[in-house]
N, C-alpha and C positions, 0 to 999 in steps of 0.2 A: 492505450495507456493513459490518454488524457484524463480519463475519469479518475484514475488514482491520483495524479498530480493535482488536479483541481479539487479533489476531496481533501487532500492534505492542506492546500492553501485555504479552503473554506473553513476547515476545522482549526486552523492555527491560532485564531483569536481566543478560543474558548477552552484551551487545554487545561488550565488550572482554575478558572473561575468564569462565571457567567454574570452579567450585570443584573442589578435588581430589576424585577419585572420582566425578565428575559422571556420572550415568546418565540420558540423555535419555528413556528409556522409563519411568522411575519417578518423576521429579520432579512436584510439583504445579505446574500452569501458572500459576495465579493466586494469588499470595501478597501480603502487605502490602508487600513490597519492590518490587512491580511499579508501573509508572507509565506514563502516556501520554507520547509524544514528539512531535517535529515531524511525524512521519509521520501521526499522528492529526489534528493541527491542520490540516495542509494537505489531507488527505483530506476532512475536514469542510468546509474552505474551498471545495474543488471542488464539493461538493454545494450549498453556499450560493450559489456563482456561478451554477450551472445553474438552481436553483429560483427565484432572484431575477432571473435574466436580466441579470446584470452581467458585466463582463469578469473573466476568471480573474486577471489581474494585480491588479485592484482588490480582489478577494476575498483573494488571498494577502497583499497588503499589510495589509488590515484585520485578518486573523487573526494574521499574523505580529507585528504591533505590539501586538495585544491579549495575545498569549501569547509574549513575547519570550524567555523562558527555557526553551523547549521543546527546545533542543538542535540548532539549525540549524547547517549547515556554515558555515565562514568566508566563502565567496563569497556564499552566500545571505544571510547577515547583512549584508554590504556592500550587496547588492541592495536589501534592505529599507530600509536607511538612506539610500540614494541617492535623492534626490527625483525623478530621471528614471526610475528602475526600468527601466533598459535591459537587454536580454538580454546574456548574457556567455559565449556559446559553450560552455556546460557540457554534458558528457555524463555527469554524475553521476547517481546513482540517485534524486535528488529528483524528477525528472520522472515516474519510474515508480511511486514509492511513493504518490503523491497522486491517481492517475488512475482508480482502480477504479470510482468512481461513474459515470464516462462509459460504461463497458461495461455497467453495470447499468441505465442510464437510457435510452439511445438505441436505436432500433429496427432499424437496419441496420448492416452492417459499414462501409459507406461513411460514414455519420454518425459512427460510433464513431471511425474513423480520423481524420476531419476534426477532431472535437472534441478528441481526444487530442493532435493536433498543436497546436491552439490553446492547450490547457492547458500544453503543454510550452514552446512557443517564446517565451512572454513572459519566460522566464528561461533555460531550457535549450534554446537554439536550435541547438546542434550537431546534425547529422543523426543521430548515435547517441543523443543525448538524446531526440530526437523519436521515433526508432524504438523506444526502450525504453518510452516511454509508450504508443505505439500497440500494441506487443506485449502489454502487460499488459491494456489496455482490451479488445482483441479477444479475448484469452484469457478474460476475464470474460464477455464477450458470448457467445462460443461455449459456454462452460460453462453459462450460465444458459438457453441455448436447446437444450440436450439433445444437443450434439455429444459424441461419445465422446472418451476421452483420446487415442486413436490419431489421430482427426481433428484434435483441437486441436494435438497435436504436429506433425502434417504441415503444417497451415496456418501455424502460427507459424514453423516452420523455413523454409518456402518463401517466406513474405512478408518475413521480416526477417533471414533468414540465421543465426538462432541455432542453435548446435549443442546438441541436446537428447538425444543418445544416451548421453552419459556418465553412468553410474550413480553414485548416492551413495556406493557402496562405493569408487569410485575418487576421488571428491571428498574424502572424509574425511582421508586421510593427507596430502594436499597442499594443502588449502584454506587461504586466508588472507583477511585483512580487505581487502575490495575494495569501494569505494563507487561504482564506475562502473556504468552500465547494463549494459554487456557482461559485467561480473563478477557482477552481482546478479540480473538478470532470468532468464538461463538456469538458474541454480541454483534460483531460486524456483519456476520452472515444473517443474523436475525433482523438487523436493520434493513438489509436488502430484501429479505423474505416478506417483510411487512410494507414494502414500498410499492408504488405504482408508476414510478419514474425515477430517473437518476436523481433529480432534485429532491424528491421526497425521501429517498434513501439517505441523503446527507442530512436533511432536516431530522430524520429519525435519530441519527447519531447525536445531533446537537441537543436532543431532548433528554439525553442520558448523561449523568456524570461519569466521565471516562477519559481516557487518553484520546481526546477528540481528533487530533490531526492524524494519528495512526489508524484509529478505527475508521475514520472517514476516508482515509487513503485506501484501506482494504475494501470497505463497502463500495466506494466509488468505482474501483476497478471491476468488481463483480457486476455492479449495476450497469455500467457502460457496456460491458460485454453482453449483458442480457437485453438491455433496451436499445442497443446499437447507437446511442446518442446521449449526450448530456443535456441537450436543450439550451446550451449556452454557446457563445462564440468562442470555441476552444482556442483557436489560434490567436485571437486578440488577447484573451486572458493570459495565455502562456507568455506572450510577448510582454505584457504589462508586468507580470510578476517574476519572470525568469530572465528576461533580457537585461543585461547590465550596461547602461550607456557609458559607464566609466572605463570600460575595457574595449580593446580592439575586437574586430570580427573574429580574428584568429584565436582569441582567448575566450570566446563564448562557449566554453565546453558544455556547461549545463544546458543552456538554451538550445545549442546546436543539436545535442544528442536527444533532448526531449522531443524535438520536432523532426529528427532524421527519418526520412521515409524508408521503407523497405518493401520488398515484394514477396509474395507467397513463394515464388520460385526459389528464393533464397533459402527456404526451409527444406527444399527437396534435394 
C-alpha cells in the first residue's frame, strides 16, 4: 500500500497547475511542499476497515471526521456530515483511489471484486463508480500475483470495458482535469503500462494534465504491486509526511494504520 500513499503525496503539488518550464522527468518527487490528501486518508481507512472487520462506511466516516481538511470533494463532504451516510450515486474517482488495499489483501479475483464493490457502494453506488473500484483492485491483485502487463491490460479491458490502448503521447495534448472513474482509472492504468519502475509510473502521471494526486495514488498502487518496490525509503517518507508531532502516539491514527503490519495468515 505504500506505493499508493507515496503516489498521492508525490502528486499533491501538481493537482491544479504545473510551474512554467515543468519537466516531469527531472523534478524531485518528494519535497517539503508535498502533503497527503483525502486519497491517503481513505486508502488507510480501507485497510483499517478490513483489518478490524468493520464496515467500510464506518471506517470512512471515522477517518473522514478525524481528518476533515484532507481535501474531500463537496459531495463526499456532505456524505460525511449527513448522519444517515447514504450512498449518492457517484461515479467519481473517490471509489477508485481508496481501494488498493483490497487488491493487496484478498486471495481471489472473486473476493477482490466483491470487497471492492462493498467499499465503493457505501457512497459511490453508481455502476461506473463500482466498476472503477473493481478495476483498480483487480489490477493490484493481478500485478502482485505475477501477471504480465499484457495480461493485466487484457483482463481489465474485457472485465470493465476500459479503453487502454491510447498511449500517453496522445493523452498529453488533450488531457484535462477529470474526477470521474472513467476519466481517471484508464489513464492511471496507462501510466503504469508505459512505465519501467514505480518512479517512472509516477512521472508518467505528472506528464499529463489530470487529477494528479488521485491518478498517482492509483498508478502507484498498481506499480508497487507489480515491481515489488518503489525504489524509495518508504518508511522514512511515510514518517515525514504522515506523522504528526503535535499529537500523542495514541492519536496517530493515520500514521499508525498506514504502517500497521499484517500477516498472510490473517487472510485465511
